[in-house]
N, C-alpha and C positions, 0 to 999 in steps of 0.2 A: 644162621639156622643149621642145625644137624641135618644131614641129607635125608635121613630115615623120616624126620618130623614132616618136612615139606613133601617129599617123594610119596610117601603113604598117603597123605591128606589130598595129593592131587592125583591119584593113581585111577580115578575114572577116566574114560575116553575124553579126552579134550583136543579140539584142532588146535594146535599151536605152533605151526611151523616157523623156522628161524626167519623168514622172510616176511611174515604178516602174522598178526594176532587176530584170532577170530573167536567168537563166543560160542559157548557149548549150545548145540541145536537144541538141547532139552530146556534151556533156560526159558522160561514163560514170559510172555509180554504182560507188561502191568495194566491191569484192569482197575479203573478209579471207582470209588465208592461215594455215595451221596453224604451230605452233612458234615464234612471235614472242616474245621475252622479253628482258629487260636493262634498261639503264637510260640516258636520254637526258638532255643538259643543253643549253639554249638560253641563249646570252648575247648581247645585242645591243640593238637599236632599242626605245626606248620606245614609239615609234608602232605598233610590231607587236607590243607585249607582250599586249594583249587578243586580238589575233587568234591569237598563238601558243598563248595558254591556251585559246581554243576548239577550236583543231586539236588540241591535246594532249587536252582532254576527249573529243572523238570519236574520237580514236585509242585512248584506253584503253577506251572502250565496246566496242572489238573485242579488245583485247589487255590483259586488266586485270593480267597478271604483269609488266607494263611500268612503270617508273618514270621521271618526266619531270620536272625542274626548269627553271623559267624565271626567268631575271633580264634586265630591262630597263631599262638605265641609259644607253642611248645607242649609236648606231651604231658609234661609234669603239672601244668595247669589245669588238666581235666579231672584227676581225682578230687581235688579240693573243690571245684565247681559242681561236680556232681554230688558231693557230700553237703555241700551248702545249699543245694536245690537251685542254683543260678543259673544252670544249664541243664538242658534235657539229654544232650548227646556229648560225650567225650572222646572224640576222635584221638587215636593213639596210635604212634608208630612202634610201638613195643608193647609187649604185655604189661599189665600193671604189677609193680613191686608188692611182695607180701605185706609190707608195712602200710600201703597205700589201701590195700584190700582191708587190712584189719580196721584201719580208721574208718572206712566206709561200714563194715559190718558192725562195729561198735555202735554206730548212730541207728542203723537200719535192722539190724540182727540178720542181714543176708548179705551175700556178696554182690557186687555188681556183675552183669551180664556182658562179656564181650561178644560182639559180632565180627567174624571175619569178612571183610569188606571186598578186600582185593589182594594182589600179590605185588610186592616190589623187588627188584634187585638193587639193593644199595650199592650206587656206582661210583666207582672212583674214576674222577675226572681229571684231565691233564689239557692243556692248551692245543688246539687242533693242530700245531705245527710240532708238537713234541713228537719226536720218533719213538718213544719207549714202547715196547710190545707187551710182554707178560712179565707180571710181578708174582713172587710167591707170597703167601701171606705173612711169612716170617720177614721178608722183605718190607712188607708194607706196615709191620710193625716195628721194624727199625728205623722206617722213614717218620713215622708219627710219634712213636713212644719213647721216653728216656728209661723206660725200665727193660724192654727187649724180653719179655716173658715167653715170647715165641721161639727164642733160643738161637736168633741170628747171631753170628761171632762178633759182629762190629756195629757201630752205629753208621747209619746212612745219612749222607749230609749234602751230597752233590749227584747230579744224573749220572755222573762217571761212575759212581758207585754201584750203579745197577746196570752198567754196561753201555750205556748211551756214549756215542762216538762223537768226534769232530768238536764242533763249537760249543756242544753240549756238556762236553766231559766236565769241565770245570765250573760249571753253573751250579750255584748253590739252589738246592729244592726249597721252594718257598709253599709253605704250609696253611692250607684253608678248612676251617671246620665249623662245627655247630657250637652254641654255646650250652651250658649244663642244662637248661629248661628243656632242652630238645631230648624226645626219645631217640632220635637217630644218634645222637652223641652218647649216649648211654650205651646203645645197641653196638655200635661200632667199637666202643670203648670194650665192650664184653668180647666180641667176636674177633674183631681185627687187631687190637691191642692185647688180647689174651689176658683181659681183666688188668692191664698195666695201667700207666699214667701218660697222660698227653705231656709232649713236650711243652716248654713254655713258650716255645716260637711259633706255636699253632695260633693264626688269626682268627678269634672265635667271630662268628656271624651270627646275626641274630634270625636269620632265615635261609631256606633251601636255596632260593633263587641268587641271594646274595654270595653264596658259596661259590656257585657257578659263575655269576658274574666276576668275581674275583680271579678265578681262574682264566676266565676269559680274556682278563686284561693284563695278565700276568705270564708271561710265557715259560717262565720256570715254575709256575704254580701247579699243585695238585691239590684235590679237595675231594670229600664225599658227599654225597647227598642222593636223595631218591631219584631214580632213572627216569622219572616224569619229568625232571627238570632240565634234560638235556637241550642244550641249543646248538645251532650250527658252529659256535665260536669254540666248542670243546669236542673232546672225544672221550670215549670209556677206554679204561686199561683193563685187559684180561687178567682173570686171575687164577692161581694154582694152589693147592692147598699144601703143597710140598715142593723143595727144589727139584725132582723129578717127576713130579705130576704133571696132569695134563691142564692146557690153558682153557678156560672158558669165559666168553664174554658175558655182559649184562644184558641177557635178552630172554624172551619170553621162554623159550626151548629149554634153555638152561636153568631157568628159575624153576619152572615146574618139575624138571627131572630132579631138582635139589643138587646139581653139579656146580652151579654158581655158589662160591661159598659163603655170600653174604646176601642169600634171599630171605625174605620174611613175608609174613602176613600183616597187613594194616588193619587195625581195629577200630571200631565204633562201640564205645562202652554205652550202656544205658541202665538206669535204675529200674529194674523188674522185680517187683514183689512176687515171689512165688506163688502165692495164695492169691494174687489178684490179675485179672486180664490185664493185658498193657491196652492203654486208651488209644482210640483210633488215630489220632494227632501222631503219635509217635510210632504205633504199629504201622502204619500205612508208608511213613518215610521208610522205614527199613524193608517193608516190601517191595517199595519202588527201588530202594538202593540195591537189593540182591536179583532185581528182575532183568530182563534183558535190555530194558531201557537203561535201567541204572549201571549195568555192567558194560554198555556201549560208552558210557560217560568214562568209565574207567580206561577204555582203550584211548579214548580222545584225549584224556589227560597223561597218557604215556605210560600208564600201569597196566598190569595184566590182571584180566577178570578170573573171577572164581568160577568152577563147573557149577553144575545145577546141583549134584549131590551136595556140595558143600552149602549152597545158598538154601536148600529145603532143611539142611540140618540147622542152620541158623535159625530159620523160621520155627521150626519145631522147639528149639531151646526156649523161645520166647512166647510158645504158645500160639503161634500164628500158622494158620492152616494156608 
């Protein structure tokens, strides 16, 4: 994500020191209403699967008569489900592509509405024992892509190629990534691979957790995933935008500032007719999601909360006071 996009969006005062992630004190508590019942289904991002589950659990604590089903097989599954009406929510770890929006608009006559739900630092994970320090985005591109659009002068295939010494120097780098249904796959391709092509050696995984599991069990492994999937068996690699740039780790402070080069919003898309009010079943779920209660779940899942200014902007876009 370009620094200006995220930094401007997060320019309100937000307590987010490097050692802890705190909620914007202006975020309101969720206040339930009466008479909410029915069924909801969410189809989309695997990155957001755990977070959607946490939001659903919190929502159901207020509305036990509601039934919620959550399916997370990749961001690319969200638009077709919203178009077909088989899902009420479409969580995505990337913005919808223009052709996805066009297909939706061709059926409904208006565009789908994105809700910025949280902030993610798309982390580059290595085995916990790997001593690699900081990588430039050009090096990351040369590790994962066969096109090297970032301009690095040579292919990177061993840990010695990025300056790791000793027993690691001759160790071939083992690559882990997501499959093409994933929004993370597309976002990483666009930003980290400079719109290039992945190497054939990348071991494509069906989910974020399996990427991390793969790296955790492979000392020479490296893989990308949402920072919320970090475990004790892996660690994050700091990144810099150029060879002589400053290194930034995947944490809240750097994500909010726009300094970490692959930070992003995580979205939940909804079908909202601009000429009609959103029904309470969906409206209250979104209100819960961006409330203090819902954003507490964001922190619990390892992601970073949005400030109240963004929460209120999202509610306004949906006609929710």
